[in-house]
C-alpha positions as semicolon CSV with decimal commas, in nm:
position;residue;x (nm);y (nm);z (nm)
1;X;-13,860;33,968;10,008
2;X;-13,591;34,233;9,968
3;X;-13,541;34,295;9,597
4;X;-13,168;34,270;9,651
5;X;-13,207;33,895;9,675
6;X;-13,457;33,836;9,398
7;X;-13,369;33,688;9,059
8;X;-13,250;33,957;8,823
9;X;-13,399;33,871;8,481
10;X;-13,184;34,106;8,273
11;X;-12,864;33,989;8,443
12;X;-12,964;33,624;8,402
13;X;-13,072;33,655;8,037
14;X;-12,765;33,851;7,931
15;X;-12,515;33,606;8,079
16;X;-12,705;33,295;7,978
17;X;-12,742;33,423;7,621
18;X;-12,368;33,484;7,608
19;X;-12,305;33,126;7,716
20;X;-12,543;32,985;7,455
21;X;-12,383;33,194;7,179
22;X;-12,038;33,075;7,288
23;X;-12,148;32,710;7,281
24;X;-12,320;32,730;6,943
25;X;-12,033;32,926;6,790
26;X;-11,797;32,651;6,900
27;X;-12,038;32,393;6,763
28;X;-12,052;32,561;6,425
29;X;-11,675;32,592;6,405
30;X;-11,615;32,230;6,502
31;X;-11,894;32,097;6,280
32;X;-11,736;32,267;5,980
33;X;-11,404;32,098;6,052
34;X;-11,522;31,747;6,140
35;X;-11,629;31,575;5,822
36;X;-11,739;31,248;5,972
37;X;-11,858;31,136;6,312
38;X;-11,641;30,921;6,535
39;X;-11,790;30,642;6,745
40;X;-11,520;30,634;7,012
41;X;-11,484;30,996;7,116
42;X;-11,681;30,936;7,436
43;X;-11,601;30,641;7,656
44;X;-11,964;30,579;7,742
45;X;-12,264;30,596;7,511
46;X;-12,593;30,740;7,634
47;X;-12,749;30,393;7,623
48;X;-12,476;30,257;7,852
49;X;-12,513;30,557;8,082
50;X;-12,888;30,504;8,122
51;X;-12,846;30,130;8,186
52;X;-12,552;30,176;8,423
53;X;-12,574;29,958;8,732
54;X;-12,614;30,124;9,073
55;X;-12,601;29,960;9,414
56;X;-12,725;30,232;9,650
57;X;-13,097;30,167;9,601
58;X;-13,109;29,795;9,684
59;X;-12,750;29,714;9,800
60;X;-12,720;29,497;9,491
61;X;-12,655;29,573;9,127
62;X;-12,952;29,732;8,954
63;X;-13,001;29,923;8,630
64;X;-13,022;30,299;8,680
65;X;-13,312;30,300;8,433
66;X;-13,513;30,056;8,651
67;X;-13,420;30,188;8,997
68;X;-13,727;30,288;9,205
69;X;-13,560;30,597;9,349
70;X;-13,437;30,942;9,248
71;X;-13,089;30,831;9,147
72;X;-12,811;31,024;8,972
73;X;-12,464;30,899;8,884
74;X;-12,147;31,105;8,850
75;X;-11,899;30,903;8,648
76;X;-11,521;30,912;8,664
77;X;-11,513;31,092;8,330
78;X;-11,766;31,349;8,455
79;X;-11,528;31,433;8,739
80;X;-11,223;31,454;8,515
81;X;-11,389;31,679;8,259
82;X;-11,542;31,909;8,519
83;X;-11,195;32,023;8,624
84;X;-11,285;32,019;8,995
85;X;-11,025;31,948;9,263
86;X;-11,246;31,811;9,545
87;X;-11,535;31,570;9,598
88;X;-11,754;31,851;9,730
89;X;-11,713;32,049;9,406
90;X;-11,795;31,739;9,200
91;X;-12,141;31,732;9,360
92;X;-12,242;32,068;9,213
93;X;-12,516;32,034;8,956
94;X;-12,672;31,716;9,092
95;X;-13,049;31,776;9,092
96;X;-13,190;31,807;9,441
97;X;-12,853;31,870;9,608
98;X;-12,765;32,200;9,769
99;X;-12,389;32,259;9,754
100;X;-12,238;32,580;9,892
101;X;-11,888;32,676;10,000
102;X;-11,874;32,858;10,332
103;X;-11,499;32,872;10,394
104;X;-11,200;32,725;10,219
105;X;-11,244;32,383;10,378
106;X;-11,600;32,418;10,505
107;X;-11,899;32,320;10,292
108;X;-12,275;32,323;10,339
109;X;-12,410;32,023;10,145
110;X;-12,757;31,878;10,179
111;X;-13,036;31,712;9,983
112;X;-13,389;31,850;9,949
113;X;-13,342;32,131;10,196
114;X;-13,222;32,199;10,552
115;X;-12,878;32,301;10,429
116;X;-12,615;32,411;10,678
117;X;-12,247;32,354;10,753
118;X;-12,373;32,087;10,993
119;X;-12,633;31,952;10,748
120;X;-12,758;31,645;10,932
121;X;-13,000;31,466;10,700
122;X;-12,758;31,341;10,433
123;X;-12,556;31,021;10,473
124;X;-12,223;30,985;10,289
125;X;-12,065;30,644;10,225
126;X;-11,714;30,583;10,087
127;X;-11,652;30,220;9,981
128;X;-11,904;30,096;10,237
129;X;-11,769;30,316;10,520
130;X;-12,001;30,579;10,667
131;X;-11,831;30,919;10,708
132;X;-12,123;31,081;10,893
133;X;-11,972;31,235;11,206
134;X;-12,163;31,150;11,527
135;X;-12,031;31,450;11,721
136;X;-12,213;31,741;11,554
137;X;-12,388;31,545;11,274
138;X;-12,308;31,600;10,910
139;X;-11,986;31,542;10,716
140;X;-11,639;31,687;10,760
141;X;-11,568;31,739;10,391
142;X;-11,214;31,863;10,461
143;X;-11,112;31,504;10,546
144;X;-11,198;31,365;10,200
145;X;-10,888;31,437;9,988
146;X;-10,890;31,133;9,761
147;X;-10,732;31,121;9,417
148;X;-11,035;31,201;9,205
149;X;-10,918;30,981;8,918
150;X;-10,941;30,680;9,153
151;X;-11,315;30,735;9,203
152;X;-11,516;30,500;8,982
153;X;-11,849;30,678;9,035
154;X;-12,057;30,873;9,284
155;X;-12,413;30,746;9,325
156;X;-12,648;31,012;9,462
157;X;-12,988;30,899;9,592
158;X;-13,223;31,182;9,683
159;X;-13,490;31,089;9,931
160;X;-13,482;30,847;10,225
161;X;-13,237;30,558;10,221
162;X;-13,284;30,462;10,584
163;X;-13,419;30,111;10,522
164;X;-13,081;30,000;10,391
165;X;-12,839;30,256;10,528
166;X;-12,991;30,342;10,866
167;X;-13,064;30,652;11,069
168;X;-12,952;30,986;10,925
169;X;-13,007;30,874;10,563
170;X;-13,314;31,099;10,579
171;X;-13,311;31,319;10,270
172;X;-13,048;31,135;10,071
173;X;-12,743;30,910;10,040
174;X;-12,416;30,982;9,859
175;X;-12,234;30,657;9,786
176;X;-11,876;30,710;9,665
177;X;-11,717;30,401;9,511
178;X;-11,349;30,390;9,420
179;X;-11,196;30,176;9,149
180;X;-11,061;29,831;9,225
181;X;-10,686;29,783;9,246
182;X;-10,694;29,592;8,916
183;X;-10,845;29,900;8,747
184;X;-10,563;30,126;8,861
185;X;-10,255;29,941;8,740
186;X;-9,941;30,128;8,642
187;X;-9,828;30,475;8,738
188;X;-10,024;30,798;8,767
189;X;-9,891;31,148;8,831
190;X;-10,083;31,475;8,833
191;X;-9,939;31,814;8,923
192;X;-10,084;32,160;8,891
193;X;-10,155;32,494;9,045
194;X;-10,304;32,834;8,990
195;X;-10,447;33,146;9,145
196;X;-10,656;32,998;9,428
197;X;-10,557;32,633;9,396
198;X;-10,196;32,731;9,457
199;X;-10,053;32,384;9,421
200;X;-10,160;32,020;9,411
201;X;-9,990;31,691;9,333
202;X;-10,111;31,332;9,321
203;X;-9,908;31,018;9,267
204;X;-10,032;30,660;9,255
205;X;-9,883;30,328;9,155
206;X;-10,070;30,004;9,101
207;X;-9,921;29,662;9,054
208;X;-9,985;29,295;9,112
209;X;-9,826;29,035;9,334
210;X;-9,967;28,754;9,117
211;X;-10,264;28,706;8,883
212;X;-10,504;28,693;9,179
213;X;-10,365;28,980;9,387
214;X;-10,358;29,347;9,284
215;X;-10,266;29,655;9,485
216;X;-10,227;30,032;9,465
217;X;-10,065;30,296;9,684
218;X;-10,119;30,669;9,653
219;X;-10,036;31,009;9,800
220;X;-10,190;31,351;9,743
221;X;-10,104;31,700;9,866
222;X;-10,263;32,041;9,813
223;X;-10,236;32,406;9,909
224;X;-10,536;32,640;9,876
225;X;-10,509;33,016;9,914
226;X;-10,728;33,223;10,145
227;X;-11,074;33,314;10,032
228;X;-11,171;33,679;10,068
229;X;-11,404;33,835;10,324
230;X;-11,702;34,042;10,220
231;X;-11,521;34,347;10,360
232;X;-11,235;34,293;10,113
233;X;-10,960;34,149;10,333
234;X;-10,837;33,790;10,324
235;X;-11,043;33,541;10,523
236;X;-10,744;33,367;10,684
237;X;-10,864;33,020;10,586
238;X;-10,563;32,890;10,389
239;X;-10,547;32,508;10,370
240;X;-10,258;32,264;10,343
241;X;-10,354;31,900;10,311
242;X;-10,192;31,561;10,265
243;X;-10,349;31,217;10,223
244;X;-10,203;30,877;10,144
245;X;-10,345;30,528;10,131
246;X;-10,353;30,183;9,980
247;X;-10,587;29,916;9,848
248;X;-10,526;29,543;9,813
249;X;-10,766;29,309;9,629
250;X;-10,714;28,934;9,645
251;X;-10,938;28,701;9,441
252;X;-10,808;28,347;9,498
253;X;-11,101;28,211;9,296
254;X;-11,348;28,384;9,063
255;X;-11,631;28,411;9,315
256;X;-11,436;28,521;9,626
257;X;-11,281;28,860;9,687
258;X;-11,083;28,989;9,984
259;X;-11,031;29,366;10,003
260;X;-10,809;29,556;10,244
261;X;-10,776;29,933;10,218
262;X;-10,679;30,225;10,436
263;X;-10,601;30,596;10,446
264;X;-10,388;30,839;10,642
265;X;-10,439;31,214;10,624
266;X;-10,336;31,536;10,793
267;X;-10,453;31,892;10,728
268;X;-10,347;32,231;10,853
269;X;-10,613;32,500;10,828
270;X;-10,583;32,866;10,915
271;X;-10,887;32,978;11,109
272;X;-11,056;33,296;11,226
273;X;-11,325;33,304;11,497
274;X;-11,503;33,565;11,706
275;X;-11,320;33,695;12,011
276;X;-11,572;33,624;12,288
277;X;-11,393;33,859;12,528
278;X;-11,394;34,157;12,289
279;X;-11,714;34,142;12,076
280;X;-11,670;34,255;11,716
281;X;-11,308;34,137;11,695
282;X;-11,158;33,808;11,574
283;X;-10,887;33,564;11,680
284;X;-10,665;33,397;11,420
285;X;-10,562;33,040;11,496
286;X;-10,466;32,712;11,328
287;X;-10,665;32,388;11,310
288;X;-10,465;32,064;11,298
289;X;-10,649;31,757;11,171
290;X;-10,526;31,404;11,122
291;X;-10,682;31,063;11,092
292;X;-10,641;30,703;10,989
293;X;-10,885;30,436;10,878
294;X;-10,865;30,077;10,767
295;X;-11,134;29,857;10,612
296;X;-11,147;29,485;10,541
297;X;-11,418;29,313;10,339
298;X;-11,480;28,957;10,221
299;X;-11,733;28,898;9,942
300;X;-11,851;28,557;9,823
301;X;-12,059;28,561;9,504
302;X;-12,232;28,225;9,477
303;X;-12,448;28,314;9,174
304;X;-12,607;28,615;9,006
305;X;-12,883;28,602;9,266
306;X;-12,694;28,491;9,575
307;X;-12,399;28,641;9,761
308;X;-12,288;28,759;10,102
309;X;-12,020;28,982;10,246
310;X;-11,863;29,057;10,580
311;X;-11,705;29,396;10,645
312;X;-11,521;29,556;10,936
313;X;-11,357;29,894;10,962
314;X;-11,187;30,120;11,214
315;X;-11,158;30,498;11,195
316;X;-10,955;30,735;11,414
317;X;-10,995;31,112;11,385
318;X;-10,817;31,389;11,575
319;X;-10,921;31,751;11,530
320;X;-10,754;32,021;11,734
321;X;-10,875;32,379;11,708
322;X;-10,929;32,675;11,933
323;X;-11,298;32,593;11,993
324;X;-11,286;32,221;12,062
325;X;-11,029;31,944;12,059
326;X;-11,154;31,600;11,968
327;X;-11,019;31,248;11,944
328;X;-11,267;30,995;11,811
329;X;-11,250;30,619;11,759
330;X;-11,516;30,444;11,549
331;X;-11,539;30,070;11,482
332;X;-11,807;29,915;11,262
333;X;-11,896;29,555;11,175
334;X;-12,147;29,454;10,907
335;X;-12,277;29,130;10,755
336;X;-12,504;29,124;10,451
337;X;-12,668;28,833;10,266
338;X;-12,859;28,837;9,937
339;X;-13,055;28,539;9,807
340;X;-13,358;28,434;9,607
341;X;-13,628;28,276;9,824
342;X;-13,874;28,194;9,546
343;X;-13,863;28,257;9,174
344;X;-14,007;28,607;9,216
345;X;-13,848;28,711;9,549
346;X;-13,501;28,862;9,584
347;X;-13,418;28,923;9,949
348;X;-13,131;29,115;10,103
349;X;-13,080;29,132;10,478
350;X;-12,805;29,221;10,716
351;X;-12,693;29,300;11,069
352;X;-12,447;29,554;11,202
353;X;-12,282;29,701;11,509
354;X;-12,106;30,036;11,562
355;X;-11,882;30,144;11,850
356;X;-11,801;30,513;11,904
357;X;-11,565;30,653;12,165
358;X;-11,472;31,021;12,191
359;X;-11,232;31,217;12,411
360;X;-11,281;31,595;12,395
361;X;-11,081;31,899;12,506
362;X;-11,328;32,172;12,597
363;X;-11,273;32,547;12,565
364;X;-11,432;32,860;12,706
365;X;-11,667;32,883;12,407
366;X;-11,764;32,516;12,355
367;X;-11,794;32,245;12,620
368;X;-11,941;31,895;12,605
369;X;-12,006;31,724;12,936
370;X;-11,902;31,456;12,997
371;X;-11,586;31,513;12,795
372;X;-11,559;31,139;12,729
373;X;-11,842;30,918;12,611
374;X;-11,886;30,575;12,453
375;X;-12,195;30,475;12,256
376;X;-12,310;30,157;12,085
377;X;-12,551;30,113;11,794
378;X;-12,704;29,784;11,677
379;X;-12,906;29,735;11,362
380;X;-13,065;29,483;11,134
381;X;-13,252;29,524;10,808
382;X;-13,443;29,318;10,555
383;X;-13,570;29,409;10,211
384;X;-13,765;29,197;9,964
385;X;-13,790;29,279;9,594
386;X;-14,100;29,103;9,459
387;X;-14,155;29,058;9,086
388;X;-14,529;29,097;9,032
389;X;-14,517;29,091;8,652
390;X;-14,205;28,958;8,483
391;X;-13,995;29,239;8,330
392;X;-14,278;29,485;8,403
393;X;-14,374;29,540;8,766
394;X;-14,166;29,510;9,083
395;X;-14,260;29,584;9,444
396;X;-13,993;29,643;9,710
397;X;-14,075;29,618;10,082
398;X;-13,834;29,648;10,370
399;X;-13,742;29,802;10,702
400;X;-13,445;29,891;10,919
401;X;-13,451;29,816;11,292
402;X;-13,199;30,008;11,498
403;X;-13,110;30,049;11,865
404;X;-12,903;30,356;11,954
405;X;-12,776;30,533;12,266
406;X;-12,993;30,844;12,225
407;X;-13,349;30,737;12,141
408;X;-13,332;30,358;12,190
409;X;-13,529;30,172;11,920
410;X;-13,611;30,311;11,575
411;X;-13,804;30,144;11,291
412;X;-13,766;30,278;10,937
413;X;-13,980;30,102;10,676
414;X;-14,025;30,173;10,306
415;X;-14,230;30,051;10,011
416;X;-14,126;30,110;9,648
417;X;-14,281;30,009;9,319
418;X;-14,137;30,027;8,969
419;X;-14,332;29,982;8,646
420;X;-14,121;29,925;8,338
421;X;-14,366;30,050;8,077
422;X;-14,135;29,946;7,794
423;X;-13,763;29,942;7,725
424;X;-13,765;30,323;7,708
425;X;-13,992;30,423;8,000
426;X;-14,003;30,357;8,374
427;X;-14,252;30,490;8,630
428;X;-14,179;30,447;9,001
429;X;-14,318;30,552;9,337
430;X;-14,218;30,521;9,703
431;X;-14,342;30,579;10,058
432;X;-14,077;30,581;10,331
433;X;-14,013;30,666;10,694
434;X;-13,674;30,783;10,813
435;X;-13,531;30,936;11,130
436;X;-13,240;31,161;11,217
437;X;-13,110;31,061;11,558
438;X;-12,964;31,326;11,791
439;X;-12,594;31,399;11,782
440;X;-12,359;31,399;12,080
441;X;-12,364;31,780;12,082
442;X;-12,744;31,801;12,096
443;X;-12,728;31,585;12,407
444;X;-12,428;31,730;12,590
445;X;-12,308;32,067;12,460
446;X;-12,291;32,405;12,634
447;X;-12,161;32,677;12,402
448;X;-12,156;33,055;12,390
449;X;-12,394;33,171;12,117
450;X;-12,337;33,546;12,162
451;X;-12,200;33,805;12,402
452;X;-12,337;34,160;12,428
453;X;-12,343;34,430;12,693
454;X;-12,698;34,323;12,783
455;X;-12,664;33,944;12,796
456;X;-12,456;33,635;12,737
457;X;-12,655;33,378;12,541
458;X;-12,564;33,012;12,588
459;X;-12,680;32,711;12,386
460;X;-12,716;32,385;12,574
461;X;-12,812;32,036;12,471
462;X;-13,070;31,814;12,632
463;X;-13,091;31,442;12,697
464;X;-13,464;31,473;12,618
465;X;-13,407;31,553;12,250
466;X;-13,592;31,304;12,029
467;X;-13,530;31,185;11,675
468;X;-13,651;31,399;11,388
469;X;-13,912;31,207;11,187
470;X;-13,977;31,206;10,812
471;X;-14,255;31,048;10,610
472;X;-14,173;31,082;10,241
473;X;-14,383;31,036;9,929
474;X;-14,204;31,016;9,593
475;X;-14,298;30,970;9,229
476;X;-14,058;30,944;8,938
477;X;-14,054;30,896;8,562
478;X;-13,770;30,818;8,321
479;X;-13,784;30,810;7,945
480;X;-13,532;30,766;7,666
481;X;-13,723;30,873;7,352
482;X;-13,419;30,820;7,129
483;X;-13,067;30,684;7,146
484;X;-12,936;31,039;7,194
485;X;-13,187;31,181;7,444
486;X;-13,308;31,090;7,794
487;X;-13,517;31,260;8,065
488;X;-13,551;31,193;8,438
489;X;-13,811;31,354;8,663
490;X;-13,869;31,312;9,038
491;X;-14,151;31,463;9,247
492;X;-14,151;31,453;9,626
493;X;-14,361;31,557;9,923
494;X;-14,208;31,526;10,271
495;X;-14,376;31,554;10,610
496;X;-14,146;31,624;10,907
497;X;-14,219;31,600;11,277
498;X;-14,011;31,664;11,591
499;X;-13,776;31,899;11,408
500;X;-13,498;32,041;11,623
501;X;-13,548;32,385;11,777
502;X;-13,352;32,598;12,023
503;X;-13,598;32,711;12,290
504;X;-13,538;33,048;12,456
505;X;-13,551;33,057;12,836
506;X;-13,604;33,356;13,070
507;X;-13,311;33,586;13,157
508;X;-13,121;33,475;13,467
509;X;-12,927;33,683;13,714
510;X;-12,946;34,036;13,857
511;X;-12,791;34,199;13,549
512;X;-12,749;34,342;13,310
513;X;-12,567;34,159;13,187
514;X;-12,804;33,863;13,211
515;X;-12,751;33,499;13,120
516;X;-12,994;33,352;12,865
517;X;-13,017;32,985;12,770
518;X;-13,120;32,839;12,434
519;X;-13,207;32,473;12,495
520;X;-13,234;32,199;12,233
521;X;-13,588;32,063;12,188
522;X;-13,822;31,921;11,919
523;X;-14,095;32,182;11,876
524;X;-14,134;32,223;11,503
525;X;-14,295;32,036;11,214
526;X;-14,329;32,108;10,848
527;X;-14,358;32,005;10,487
528;X;-14,132;32,028;10,185
529;X;-14,213;31,950;9,824
530;X;-14,049;31,993;9,491
531;X;-13,947;31,865;9,151
532;X;-13,608;31,756;9,016
533;X;-13,533;31,725;8,646
534;X;-13,230;31,604;8,454
535;X;-13,167;31,542;8,088
536;X;-12,889;31,404;7,871
537;X;-12,869;31,503;7,507
538;X;-12,600;31,391;7,262
539;X;-12,620;31,640;6,976
540;X;-12,332;31,475;6,796
541;X;-12,099;31,192;6,882
542;X;-11,850;31,461;6,981
543;X;-12,088;31,691;7,173
544;X;-12,280;31,593;7,485
545;X;-12,510;31,819;7,690
546;X;-12,636;31,750;8,040
547;X;-12,886;31,974;8,217
548;X;-13,052;31,972;8,559
549;X;-13,318;32,180;8,732
550;X;-13,446;32,167;9,090
551;X;-13,736;32,342;9,262
552;X;-13,778;32,321;9,641
553;X;-14,050;32,467;9,863
554;X;-14,019;32,448;10,242
555;X;-14,299;32,525;10,489
556;X;-14,197;32,496;10,854
557;X;-14,424;32,558;11,155
558;X;-14,324;32,603;11,518
559;X;-14,542;32,426;11,773
560;X;-14,783;32,651;11,960
561;X;-14,577;32,626;12,282
562;X;-14,241;32,690;12,115
563;X;-14,030;32,982;12,238
564;X;-13,761;32,937;11,974
565;X;-13,643;33,262;11,808
566;X;-13,715;33,254;11,433
567;X;-13,736;32,872;11,404
568;X;-13,867;32,886;11,047
569;X;-13,542;33,046;10,923
570;X;-13,435;32,710;10,778
571;X;-13,686;32,778;10,498
572;X;-13,449;33,041;10,361
573;X;-13,121;32,853;10,395
574;X;-13,173;32,634;10,088
575;X;-13,222;32,773;9,736
576;X;-13,572;32,748;9,597
577;X;-13,451;32,712;9,237
578;X;-13,128;32,580;9,088
579;X;-13,020;32,479;8,741
580;X;-12,703;32,373;8,566
581;X;-12,607;32,307;8,206
582;X;-12,291;32,117;8,122
583;X;-12,137;32,086;7,778
584;X;-11,869;31,832;7,681
585;X;-11,701;31,876;7,342
586;X;-11,435;31,662;7,175
587;X;-11,270;31,890;6,921
588;X;-11,022;31,816;6,642
589;X;-10,659;31,768;6,728
590;X;-10,723;31,579;7,056
591;X;-10,869;31,887;7,227
592;X;-11,156;31,885;7,478
593;X;-11,365;32,192;7,557
594;X;-11,599;32,158;7,854
595;X;-11,818;32,419;8,020
596;X;-12,065;32,444;8,307
597;X;-12,310;32,721;8,378
598;X;-12,498;32,706;8,708
599;X;-12,757;32,924;8,875
600;X;-12,835;32,918;9,248
601;X;-13,128;33,109;9,398
602;X;-13,098;33,350;9,691
603;X;-13,095;33,246;10,058
604;X;-13,302;33,519;10,222
605;X;-13,264;33,393;10,581
606;X;-12,890;33,455;10,571
607;X;-12,881;33,753;10,331
608;X;-12,715;33,559;10,050
609;X;-12,807;33,679;9,700
610;X;-12,860;33,456;9,399
611;X;-12,569;33,403;9,162
612;X;-12,490;33,275;8,815
613;X;-12,146;33,127;8,749
614;X;-11,949;32,977;8,463
615;X;-11,669;32,718;8,468
616;X;-11,459;32,637;8,160
617;X;-11,203;32,367;8,088
618;X;-10,973;32,321;7,790
619;X;-10,793;31,987;7,774
620;X;-10,533;31,856;7,531
621;X;-10,429;31,491;7,497
622;X;-10,066;31,495;7,389
623;X;-10,092;31,117;7,356
624;X;-10,280;30,833;7,524
625;X;-10,085;30,880;7,848
626;X;-10,029;31,255;7,875
627;X;-10,296;31,521;7,924
628;X;-10,270;31,897;7,980
629;X;-10,565;32,107;8,093
630;X;-10,648;32,459;8,205
631;X;-10,958;32,532;8,413
632;X;-11,135;32,857;8,495
633;X;-11,388;32,858;8,778
634;X;-11,646;33,117;8,887
635;X;-11,560;33,332;8,586
636;X;-11,860;33,566;8,582
637;X;-11,780;33,753;8,905
638;X;-11,461;33,847;9,083
639;X;-11,612;33,711;9,406
640;X;-11,948;33,595;9,541
641;X;-12,093;33,461;9,864
642;X;-12,247;33,112;9,866
643;X;-12,339;33,055;10,231
644;X;-12,326;33,272;10,544
645;X;-12,302;33,070;10,864
646;X;-12,145;33,348;11,069
647;X;-12,435;33,346;11,314
648;X;-12,370;32,977;11,389
649;X;-11,996;32,919;11,390
650;X;-11,856;33,264;11,471
651;X;-11,669;33,277;11,140
652;X;-11,660;33,600;10,939
653;X;-11,832;33,575;10,603
654;X;-11,607;33,442;10,324
655;X;-11,663;33,476;9,951
656;X;-11,557;33,248;9,667
657;X;-11,323;33,413;9,416
658;X;-11,269;33,376;9,043
659;X;-10,986;33,130;8,988
660;X;-10,775;32,964;8,718
661;X;-10,553;32,659;8,748
662;X;-10,363;32,431;8,512
663;X;-10,256;32,069;8,545
664;X;-10,055;31,796;8,374
665;X;-10,157;31,430;8,406
666;X;-9,917;31,150;8,312
667;X;-10,004;30,780;8,316
668;X;-9,710;30,543;8,290
């Protein structure tokens, strides 16, 4: 490996030592001032955090301590004290996740490898609504401009979640759950701005029609300045965004809940792409994005062990840019039922249907044929949690059965076991199968990959593309040796088959220039393995530390008959090592001092060096309803690159800059 992209020990040690000295100096200062410990400085004790209920593992409430999966929870207070301004930023530091900013509104986010701006093995759910785009696969993170204070928690499950959530929940599931309308009563106003986050404002009001019916309405706007290119000029990726929405919760009786919620958003994004007619030059343009969605859900809780819900949602998305115009309609219906068959069996099952219709406007560079297509997906699942030894040993068996328009029938089973050694220790293991079904583009696209004097290279999809297969083996251990300390460890070994490749065909024509086709196929397999660690340590009631570390090793192998150019390059698109250390301090005088240091390893396949960065936040509570904060992000370097996708999306390389912003939050 080129030494330019190796870890630099002296650089790392010097900056990390400076951070440690800063933290301990602050600790010593504060400890000298605070004469007695306060029990209410943090909203959530470590014991409550460890026993927090999650729903992403079994689609029913379950203690995080007992969950037989690699689970991590980002709480509402975590988000607030991190000082971030987007959901994507809030995911930094989660063990096993790869989070990298490519352009101002474009993120590469994945779990356990295969990271890309079109990362296609991670499923994202918001309040039960899948936001995985079926056109190119992955998630359009620029459409998720929610008020962060309205998010109750983000549950991150690394590893397959396909049995419950379906195809494309291959390497992980991110389940974002917002607060109920009853939890967001009264007024909320937040305004701020700074160097890169030039301006942002959020307003929300929650009220009640009667004792059984609560509601909230909100609106949020933002303006982000251009990032900078690696050559020093601005990247022309300025963003202006607006989102508004509502939620209505009606509980006519204690065990029945009707929820209706919806969003409207529109974004304007400056854009710069390669000029296909004059290689080496760029075209500046504007992307216009807007969308609406509405979701209705009825939940009937009969008892602690028995409930059912029915959910339906509709989503419309319009994206208009120089490469491809798209109008997409998605409708989804789901029914789920949970019950106890025998004393030791807790069963959850469900059925679902999804309708997708798209209408595309092709360009010279990107064309999908046909330009209009409608697809249907049907699914059913069942999962049984069996108590083998009361309060000690539980076995979970289940499978998802799905019929889709691309590969017809898919079966995705899993088996999980959890051994509660005692009230402080849990050991769990899992074996799962998951698939990633082809996207519309992999079936139907023809796009210009490159233009040179010698040849024009085109990428084309194929109706013969199969699903990518994963068989995953996981082992985890959690321990809370004391009331102030907890550890979580997850080991995994994944075997992949039918991985997507782009097969190179022979030159065509009497050129030069020639025409060369890269055709989608499934001629690669491989293995990944790694370890993910996280720890929570409460040094004092007023000082809380949270650390994470991830190690990932990828080994990909092209089939013997593959003609794909450099297919194993995905090995070097995800960092091998990552760590983060977060510090939360409640200081005298209603001050908060929070800091995050994070290290991300190099990405040799795309010439992206490793980096170490520091974020700081200073908050001051004027009173119970008014808060002022100032946040510094990426403070160790004036600019750094996080992900280079220029060879895929024709964008010039952008770099993330050092930034500072301030905000005022008023609750009334």
